[in-house]
C-alpha positions as CSV (number, residue, x, y, z in Angstrom):
1,M,111.7,31.5,81.7
2,D,110.1,28.0,81.7
3,V,108.4,26.6,84.8
4,I,111.0,24.0,85.6
5,E,113.7,26.6,85.5
6,L,111.7,28.8,87.8
7,M,111.0,25.9,90.2
8,N,114.7,24.9,90.2
9,R,115.5,28.4,91.5
10,D,113.6,27.5,94.7
11,K,116.6,26.8,96.9
12,F,114.6,25.9,100.0
13,A,112.7,23.1,98.2
14,A,115.9,21.9,96.6
15,N,117.7,21.8,99.9
16,A,114.8,19.8,101.4
17,G,115.3,17.2,98.6
18,C,112.2,18.2,96.6
19,K,112.3,18.1,92.8
20,I,109.8,18.7,90.0
21,T,109.6,15.6,87.9
22,D,106.6,16.4,85.6
23,V,104.6,19.5,84.7
24,D,102.1,20.4,82.0
25,E,99.0,22.5,81.8
26,R,96.9,19.9,83.6
27,H,99.1,18.7,86.5
28,A,102.5,18.9,88.1
29,V,104.5,16.3,90.1
30,A,107.2,16.8,92.7
31,E,109.0,14.0,94.4
32,M,111.4,13.4,97.4
33,T,112.7,10.6,99.5
34,V,112.4,10.9,103.2
35,T,115.8,10.9,105.0
36,S,116.8,11.2,108.6
37,E,117.1,15.0,108.0
38,H,113.3,15.2,107.5
39,L,112.3,13.6,110.8
40,N,110.5,15.4,113.6
41,G,110.9,14.7,117.3
42,G,108.5,11.8,117.0
43,G,110.6,10.0,114.4
44,V,108.4,10.6,111.4
45,C,108.6,13.0,108.5
46,Q,108.1,16.6,109.7
47,G,105.0,18.4,108.5
48,G,107.0,21.3,107.0
49,A,108.9,18.9,104.7
50,L,105.5,17.4,103.5
51,F,104.2,20.9,103.0
52,T,107.2,22.0,101.0
53,L,106.8,19.0,98.7
54,G,103.1,19.7,98.0
55,D,103.6,23.5,97.8
56,L,106.3,23.0,95.1
57,A,104.0,20.9,93.0
58,I,101.2,23.5,93.4
59,A,103.7,26.3,92.5
60,A,104.8,24.5,89.4
61,L,101.2,24.0,88.2
62,V,100.0,27.6,88.9
63,N,103.1,29.0,87.2
64,S,102.9,26.6,84.2
65,G,101.0,29.2,82.1
66,G,104.0,31.5,82.1
67,R,102.6,34.2,84.4
68,L,104.4,34.6,87.7
69,T,102.1,33.4,90.5
70,F,102.7,33.6,94.2
71,G,100.9,31.6,96.9
72,I,98.5,33.6,99.1
73,S,96.7,30.9,101.0
74,N,97.4,27.2,101.8
75,N,95.9,24.5,103.9
76,I,97.3,21.0,104.8
77,T,95.6,18.0,106.2
78,F,97.8,15.2,107.5
79,V,96.4,11.7,107.0
80,S,99.2,9.3,107.8
81,S,102.9,9.4,108.6
82,A,105.9,9.1,106.3
83,N,109.0,7.3,107.4
84,V,112.7,7.2,106.5
85,G,113.1,5.6,103.0
86,D,109.6,6.5,101.9
87,H,109.5,7.9,98.3
88,L,106.9,10.6,98.3
89,R,105.1,12.0,95.3
90,A,103.0,15.1,95.3
91,E,100.6,15.6,92.3
92,A,98.9,18.9,91.9
93,V,95.8,19.4,89.8
94,W,93.6,22.4,89.2
95,V,90.6,23.4,91.3
96,A,90.1,26.6,89.3
97,D,92.5,28.1,86.7
98,H,91.2,31.6,87.4
99,H,93.0,34.4,85.5
100,K,93.9,36.3,88.7
101,I,93.4,33.9,91.7
102,P,94.1,30.3,90.7
103,S,93.5,27.4,93.0
104,A,95.0,23.9,93.0
105,E,95.2,20.9,95.2
106,A,98.0,18.4,95.8
107,R,97.9,14.8,97.1
108,V,101.1,13.5,98.7
109,T,101.4,9.7,98.5
110,N,104.1,7.2,99.3
111,Q,105.6,4.5,97.1
112,E,102.6,2.2,97.9
113,G,100.1,4.9,96.9
114,R,99.1,5.5,100.5
115,L,97.8,9.1,101.1
116,I,100.1,11.0,103.5
117,C,98.6,14.5,103.3
118,H,96.4,16.7,101.1
119,I,97.2,20.3,100.4
120,T,95.1,23.1,98.9
121,G,96.6,26.3,97.6
122,M,95.5,29.6,96.2
123,G,97.7,32.0,94.3
124,Y,97.8,35.5,93.0
125,R,98.9,36.1,89.4
126,K,101.2,39.1,88.9
127,T,100.6,41.4,86.0
128,T,103.4,42.0,83.6
């Protein structure tokens, strides 16, 4: 199964409006547009929606080599808010492409290139 097919099976991310738009062995990109369904009580994009977008990009990257990899640790740092209508882009790149415990980071930016949040993730590669 290729990585885009695998990521398209992520129903939670799809229902949140997240979609993989680019993936190769060096990076992966996921995108979504903030709607009123993404807002928290303060009227800005909920952190869980931002995390889902970044996590999807990281998942695509760490699974791009064809070995099933599950997340085991993540951290998110919020830098600025996203609002309704913002088009968000999460780009994941390698920190370490370890054979068993890979690590990647994703930067989520808006349509103006403003940093919204930064996510780091570590995975565990399953054996066949």
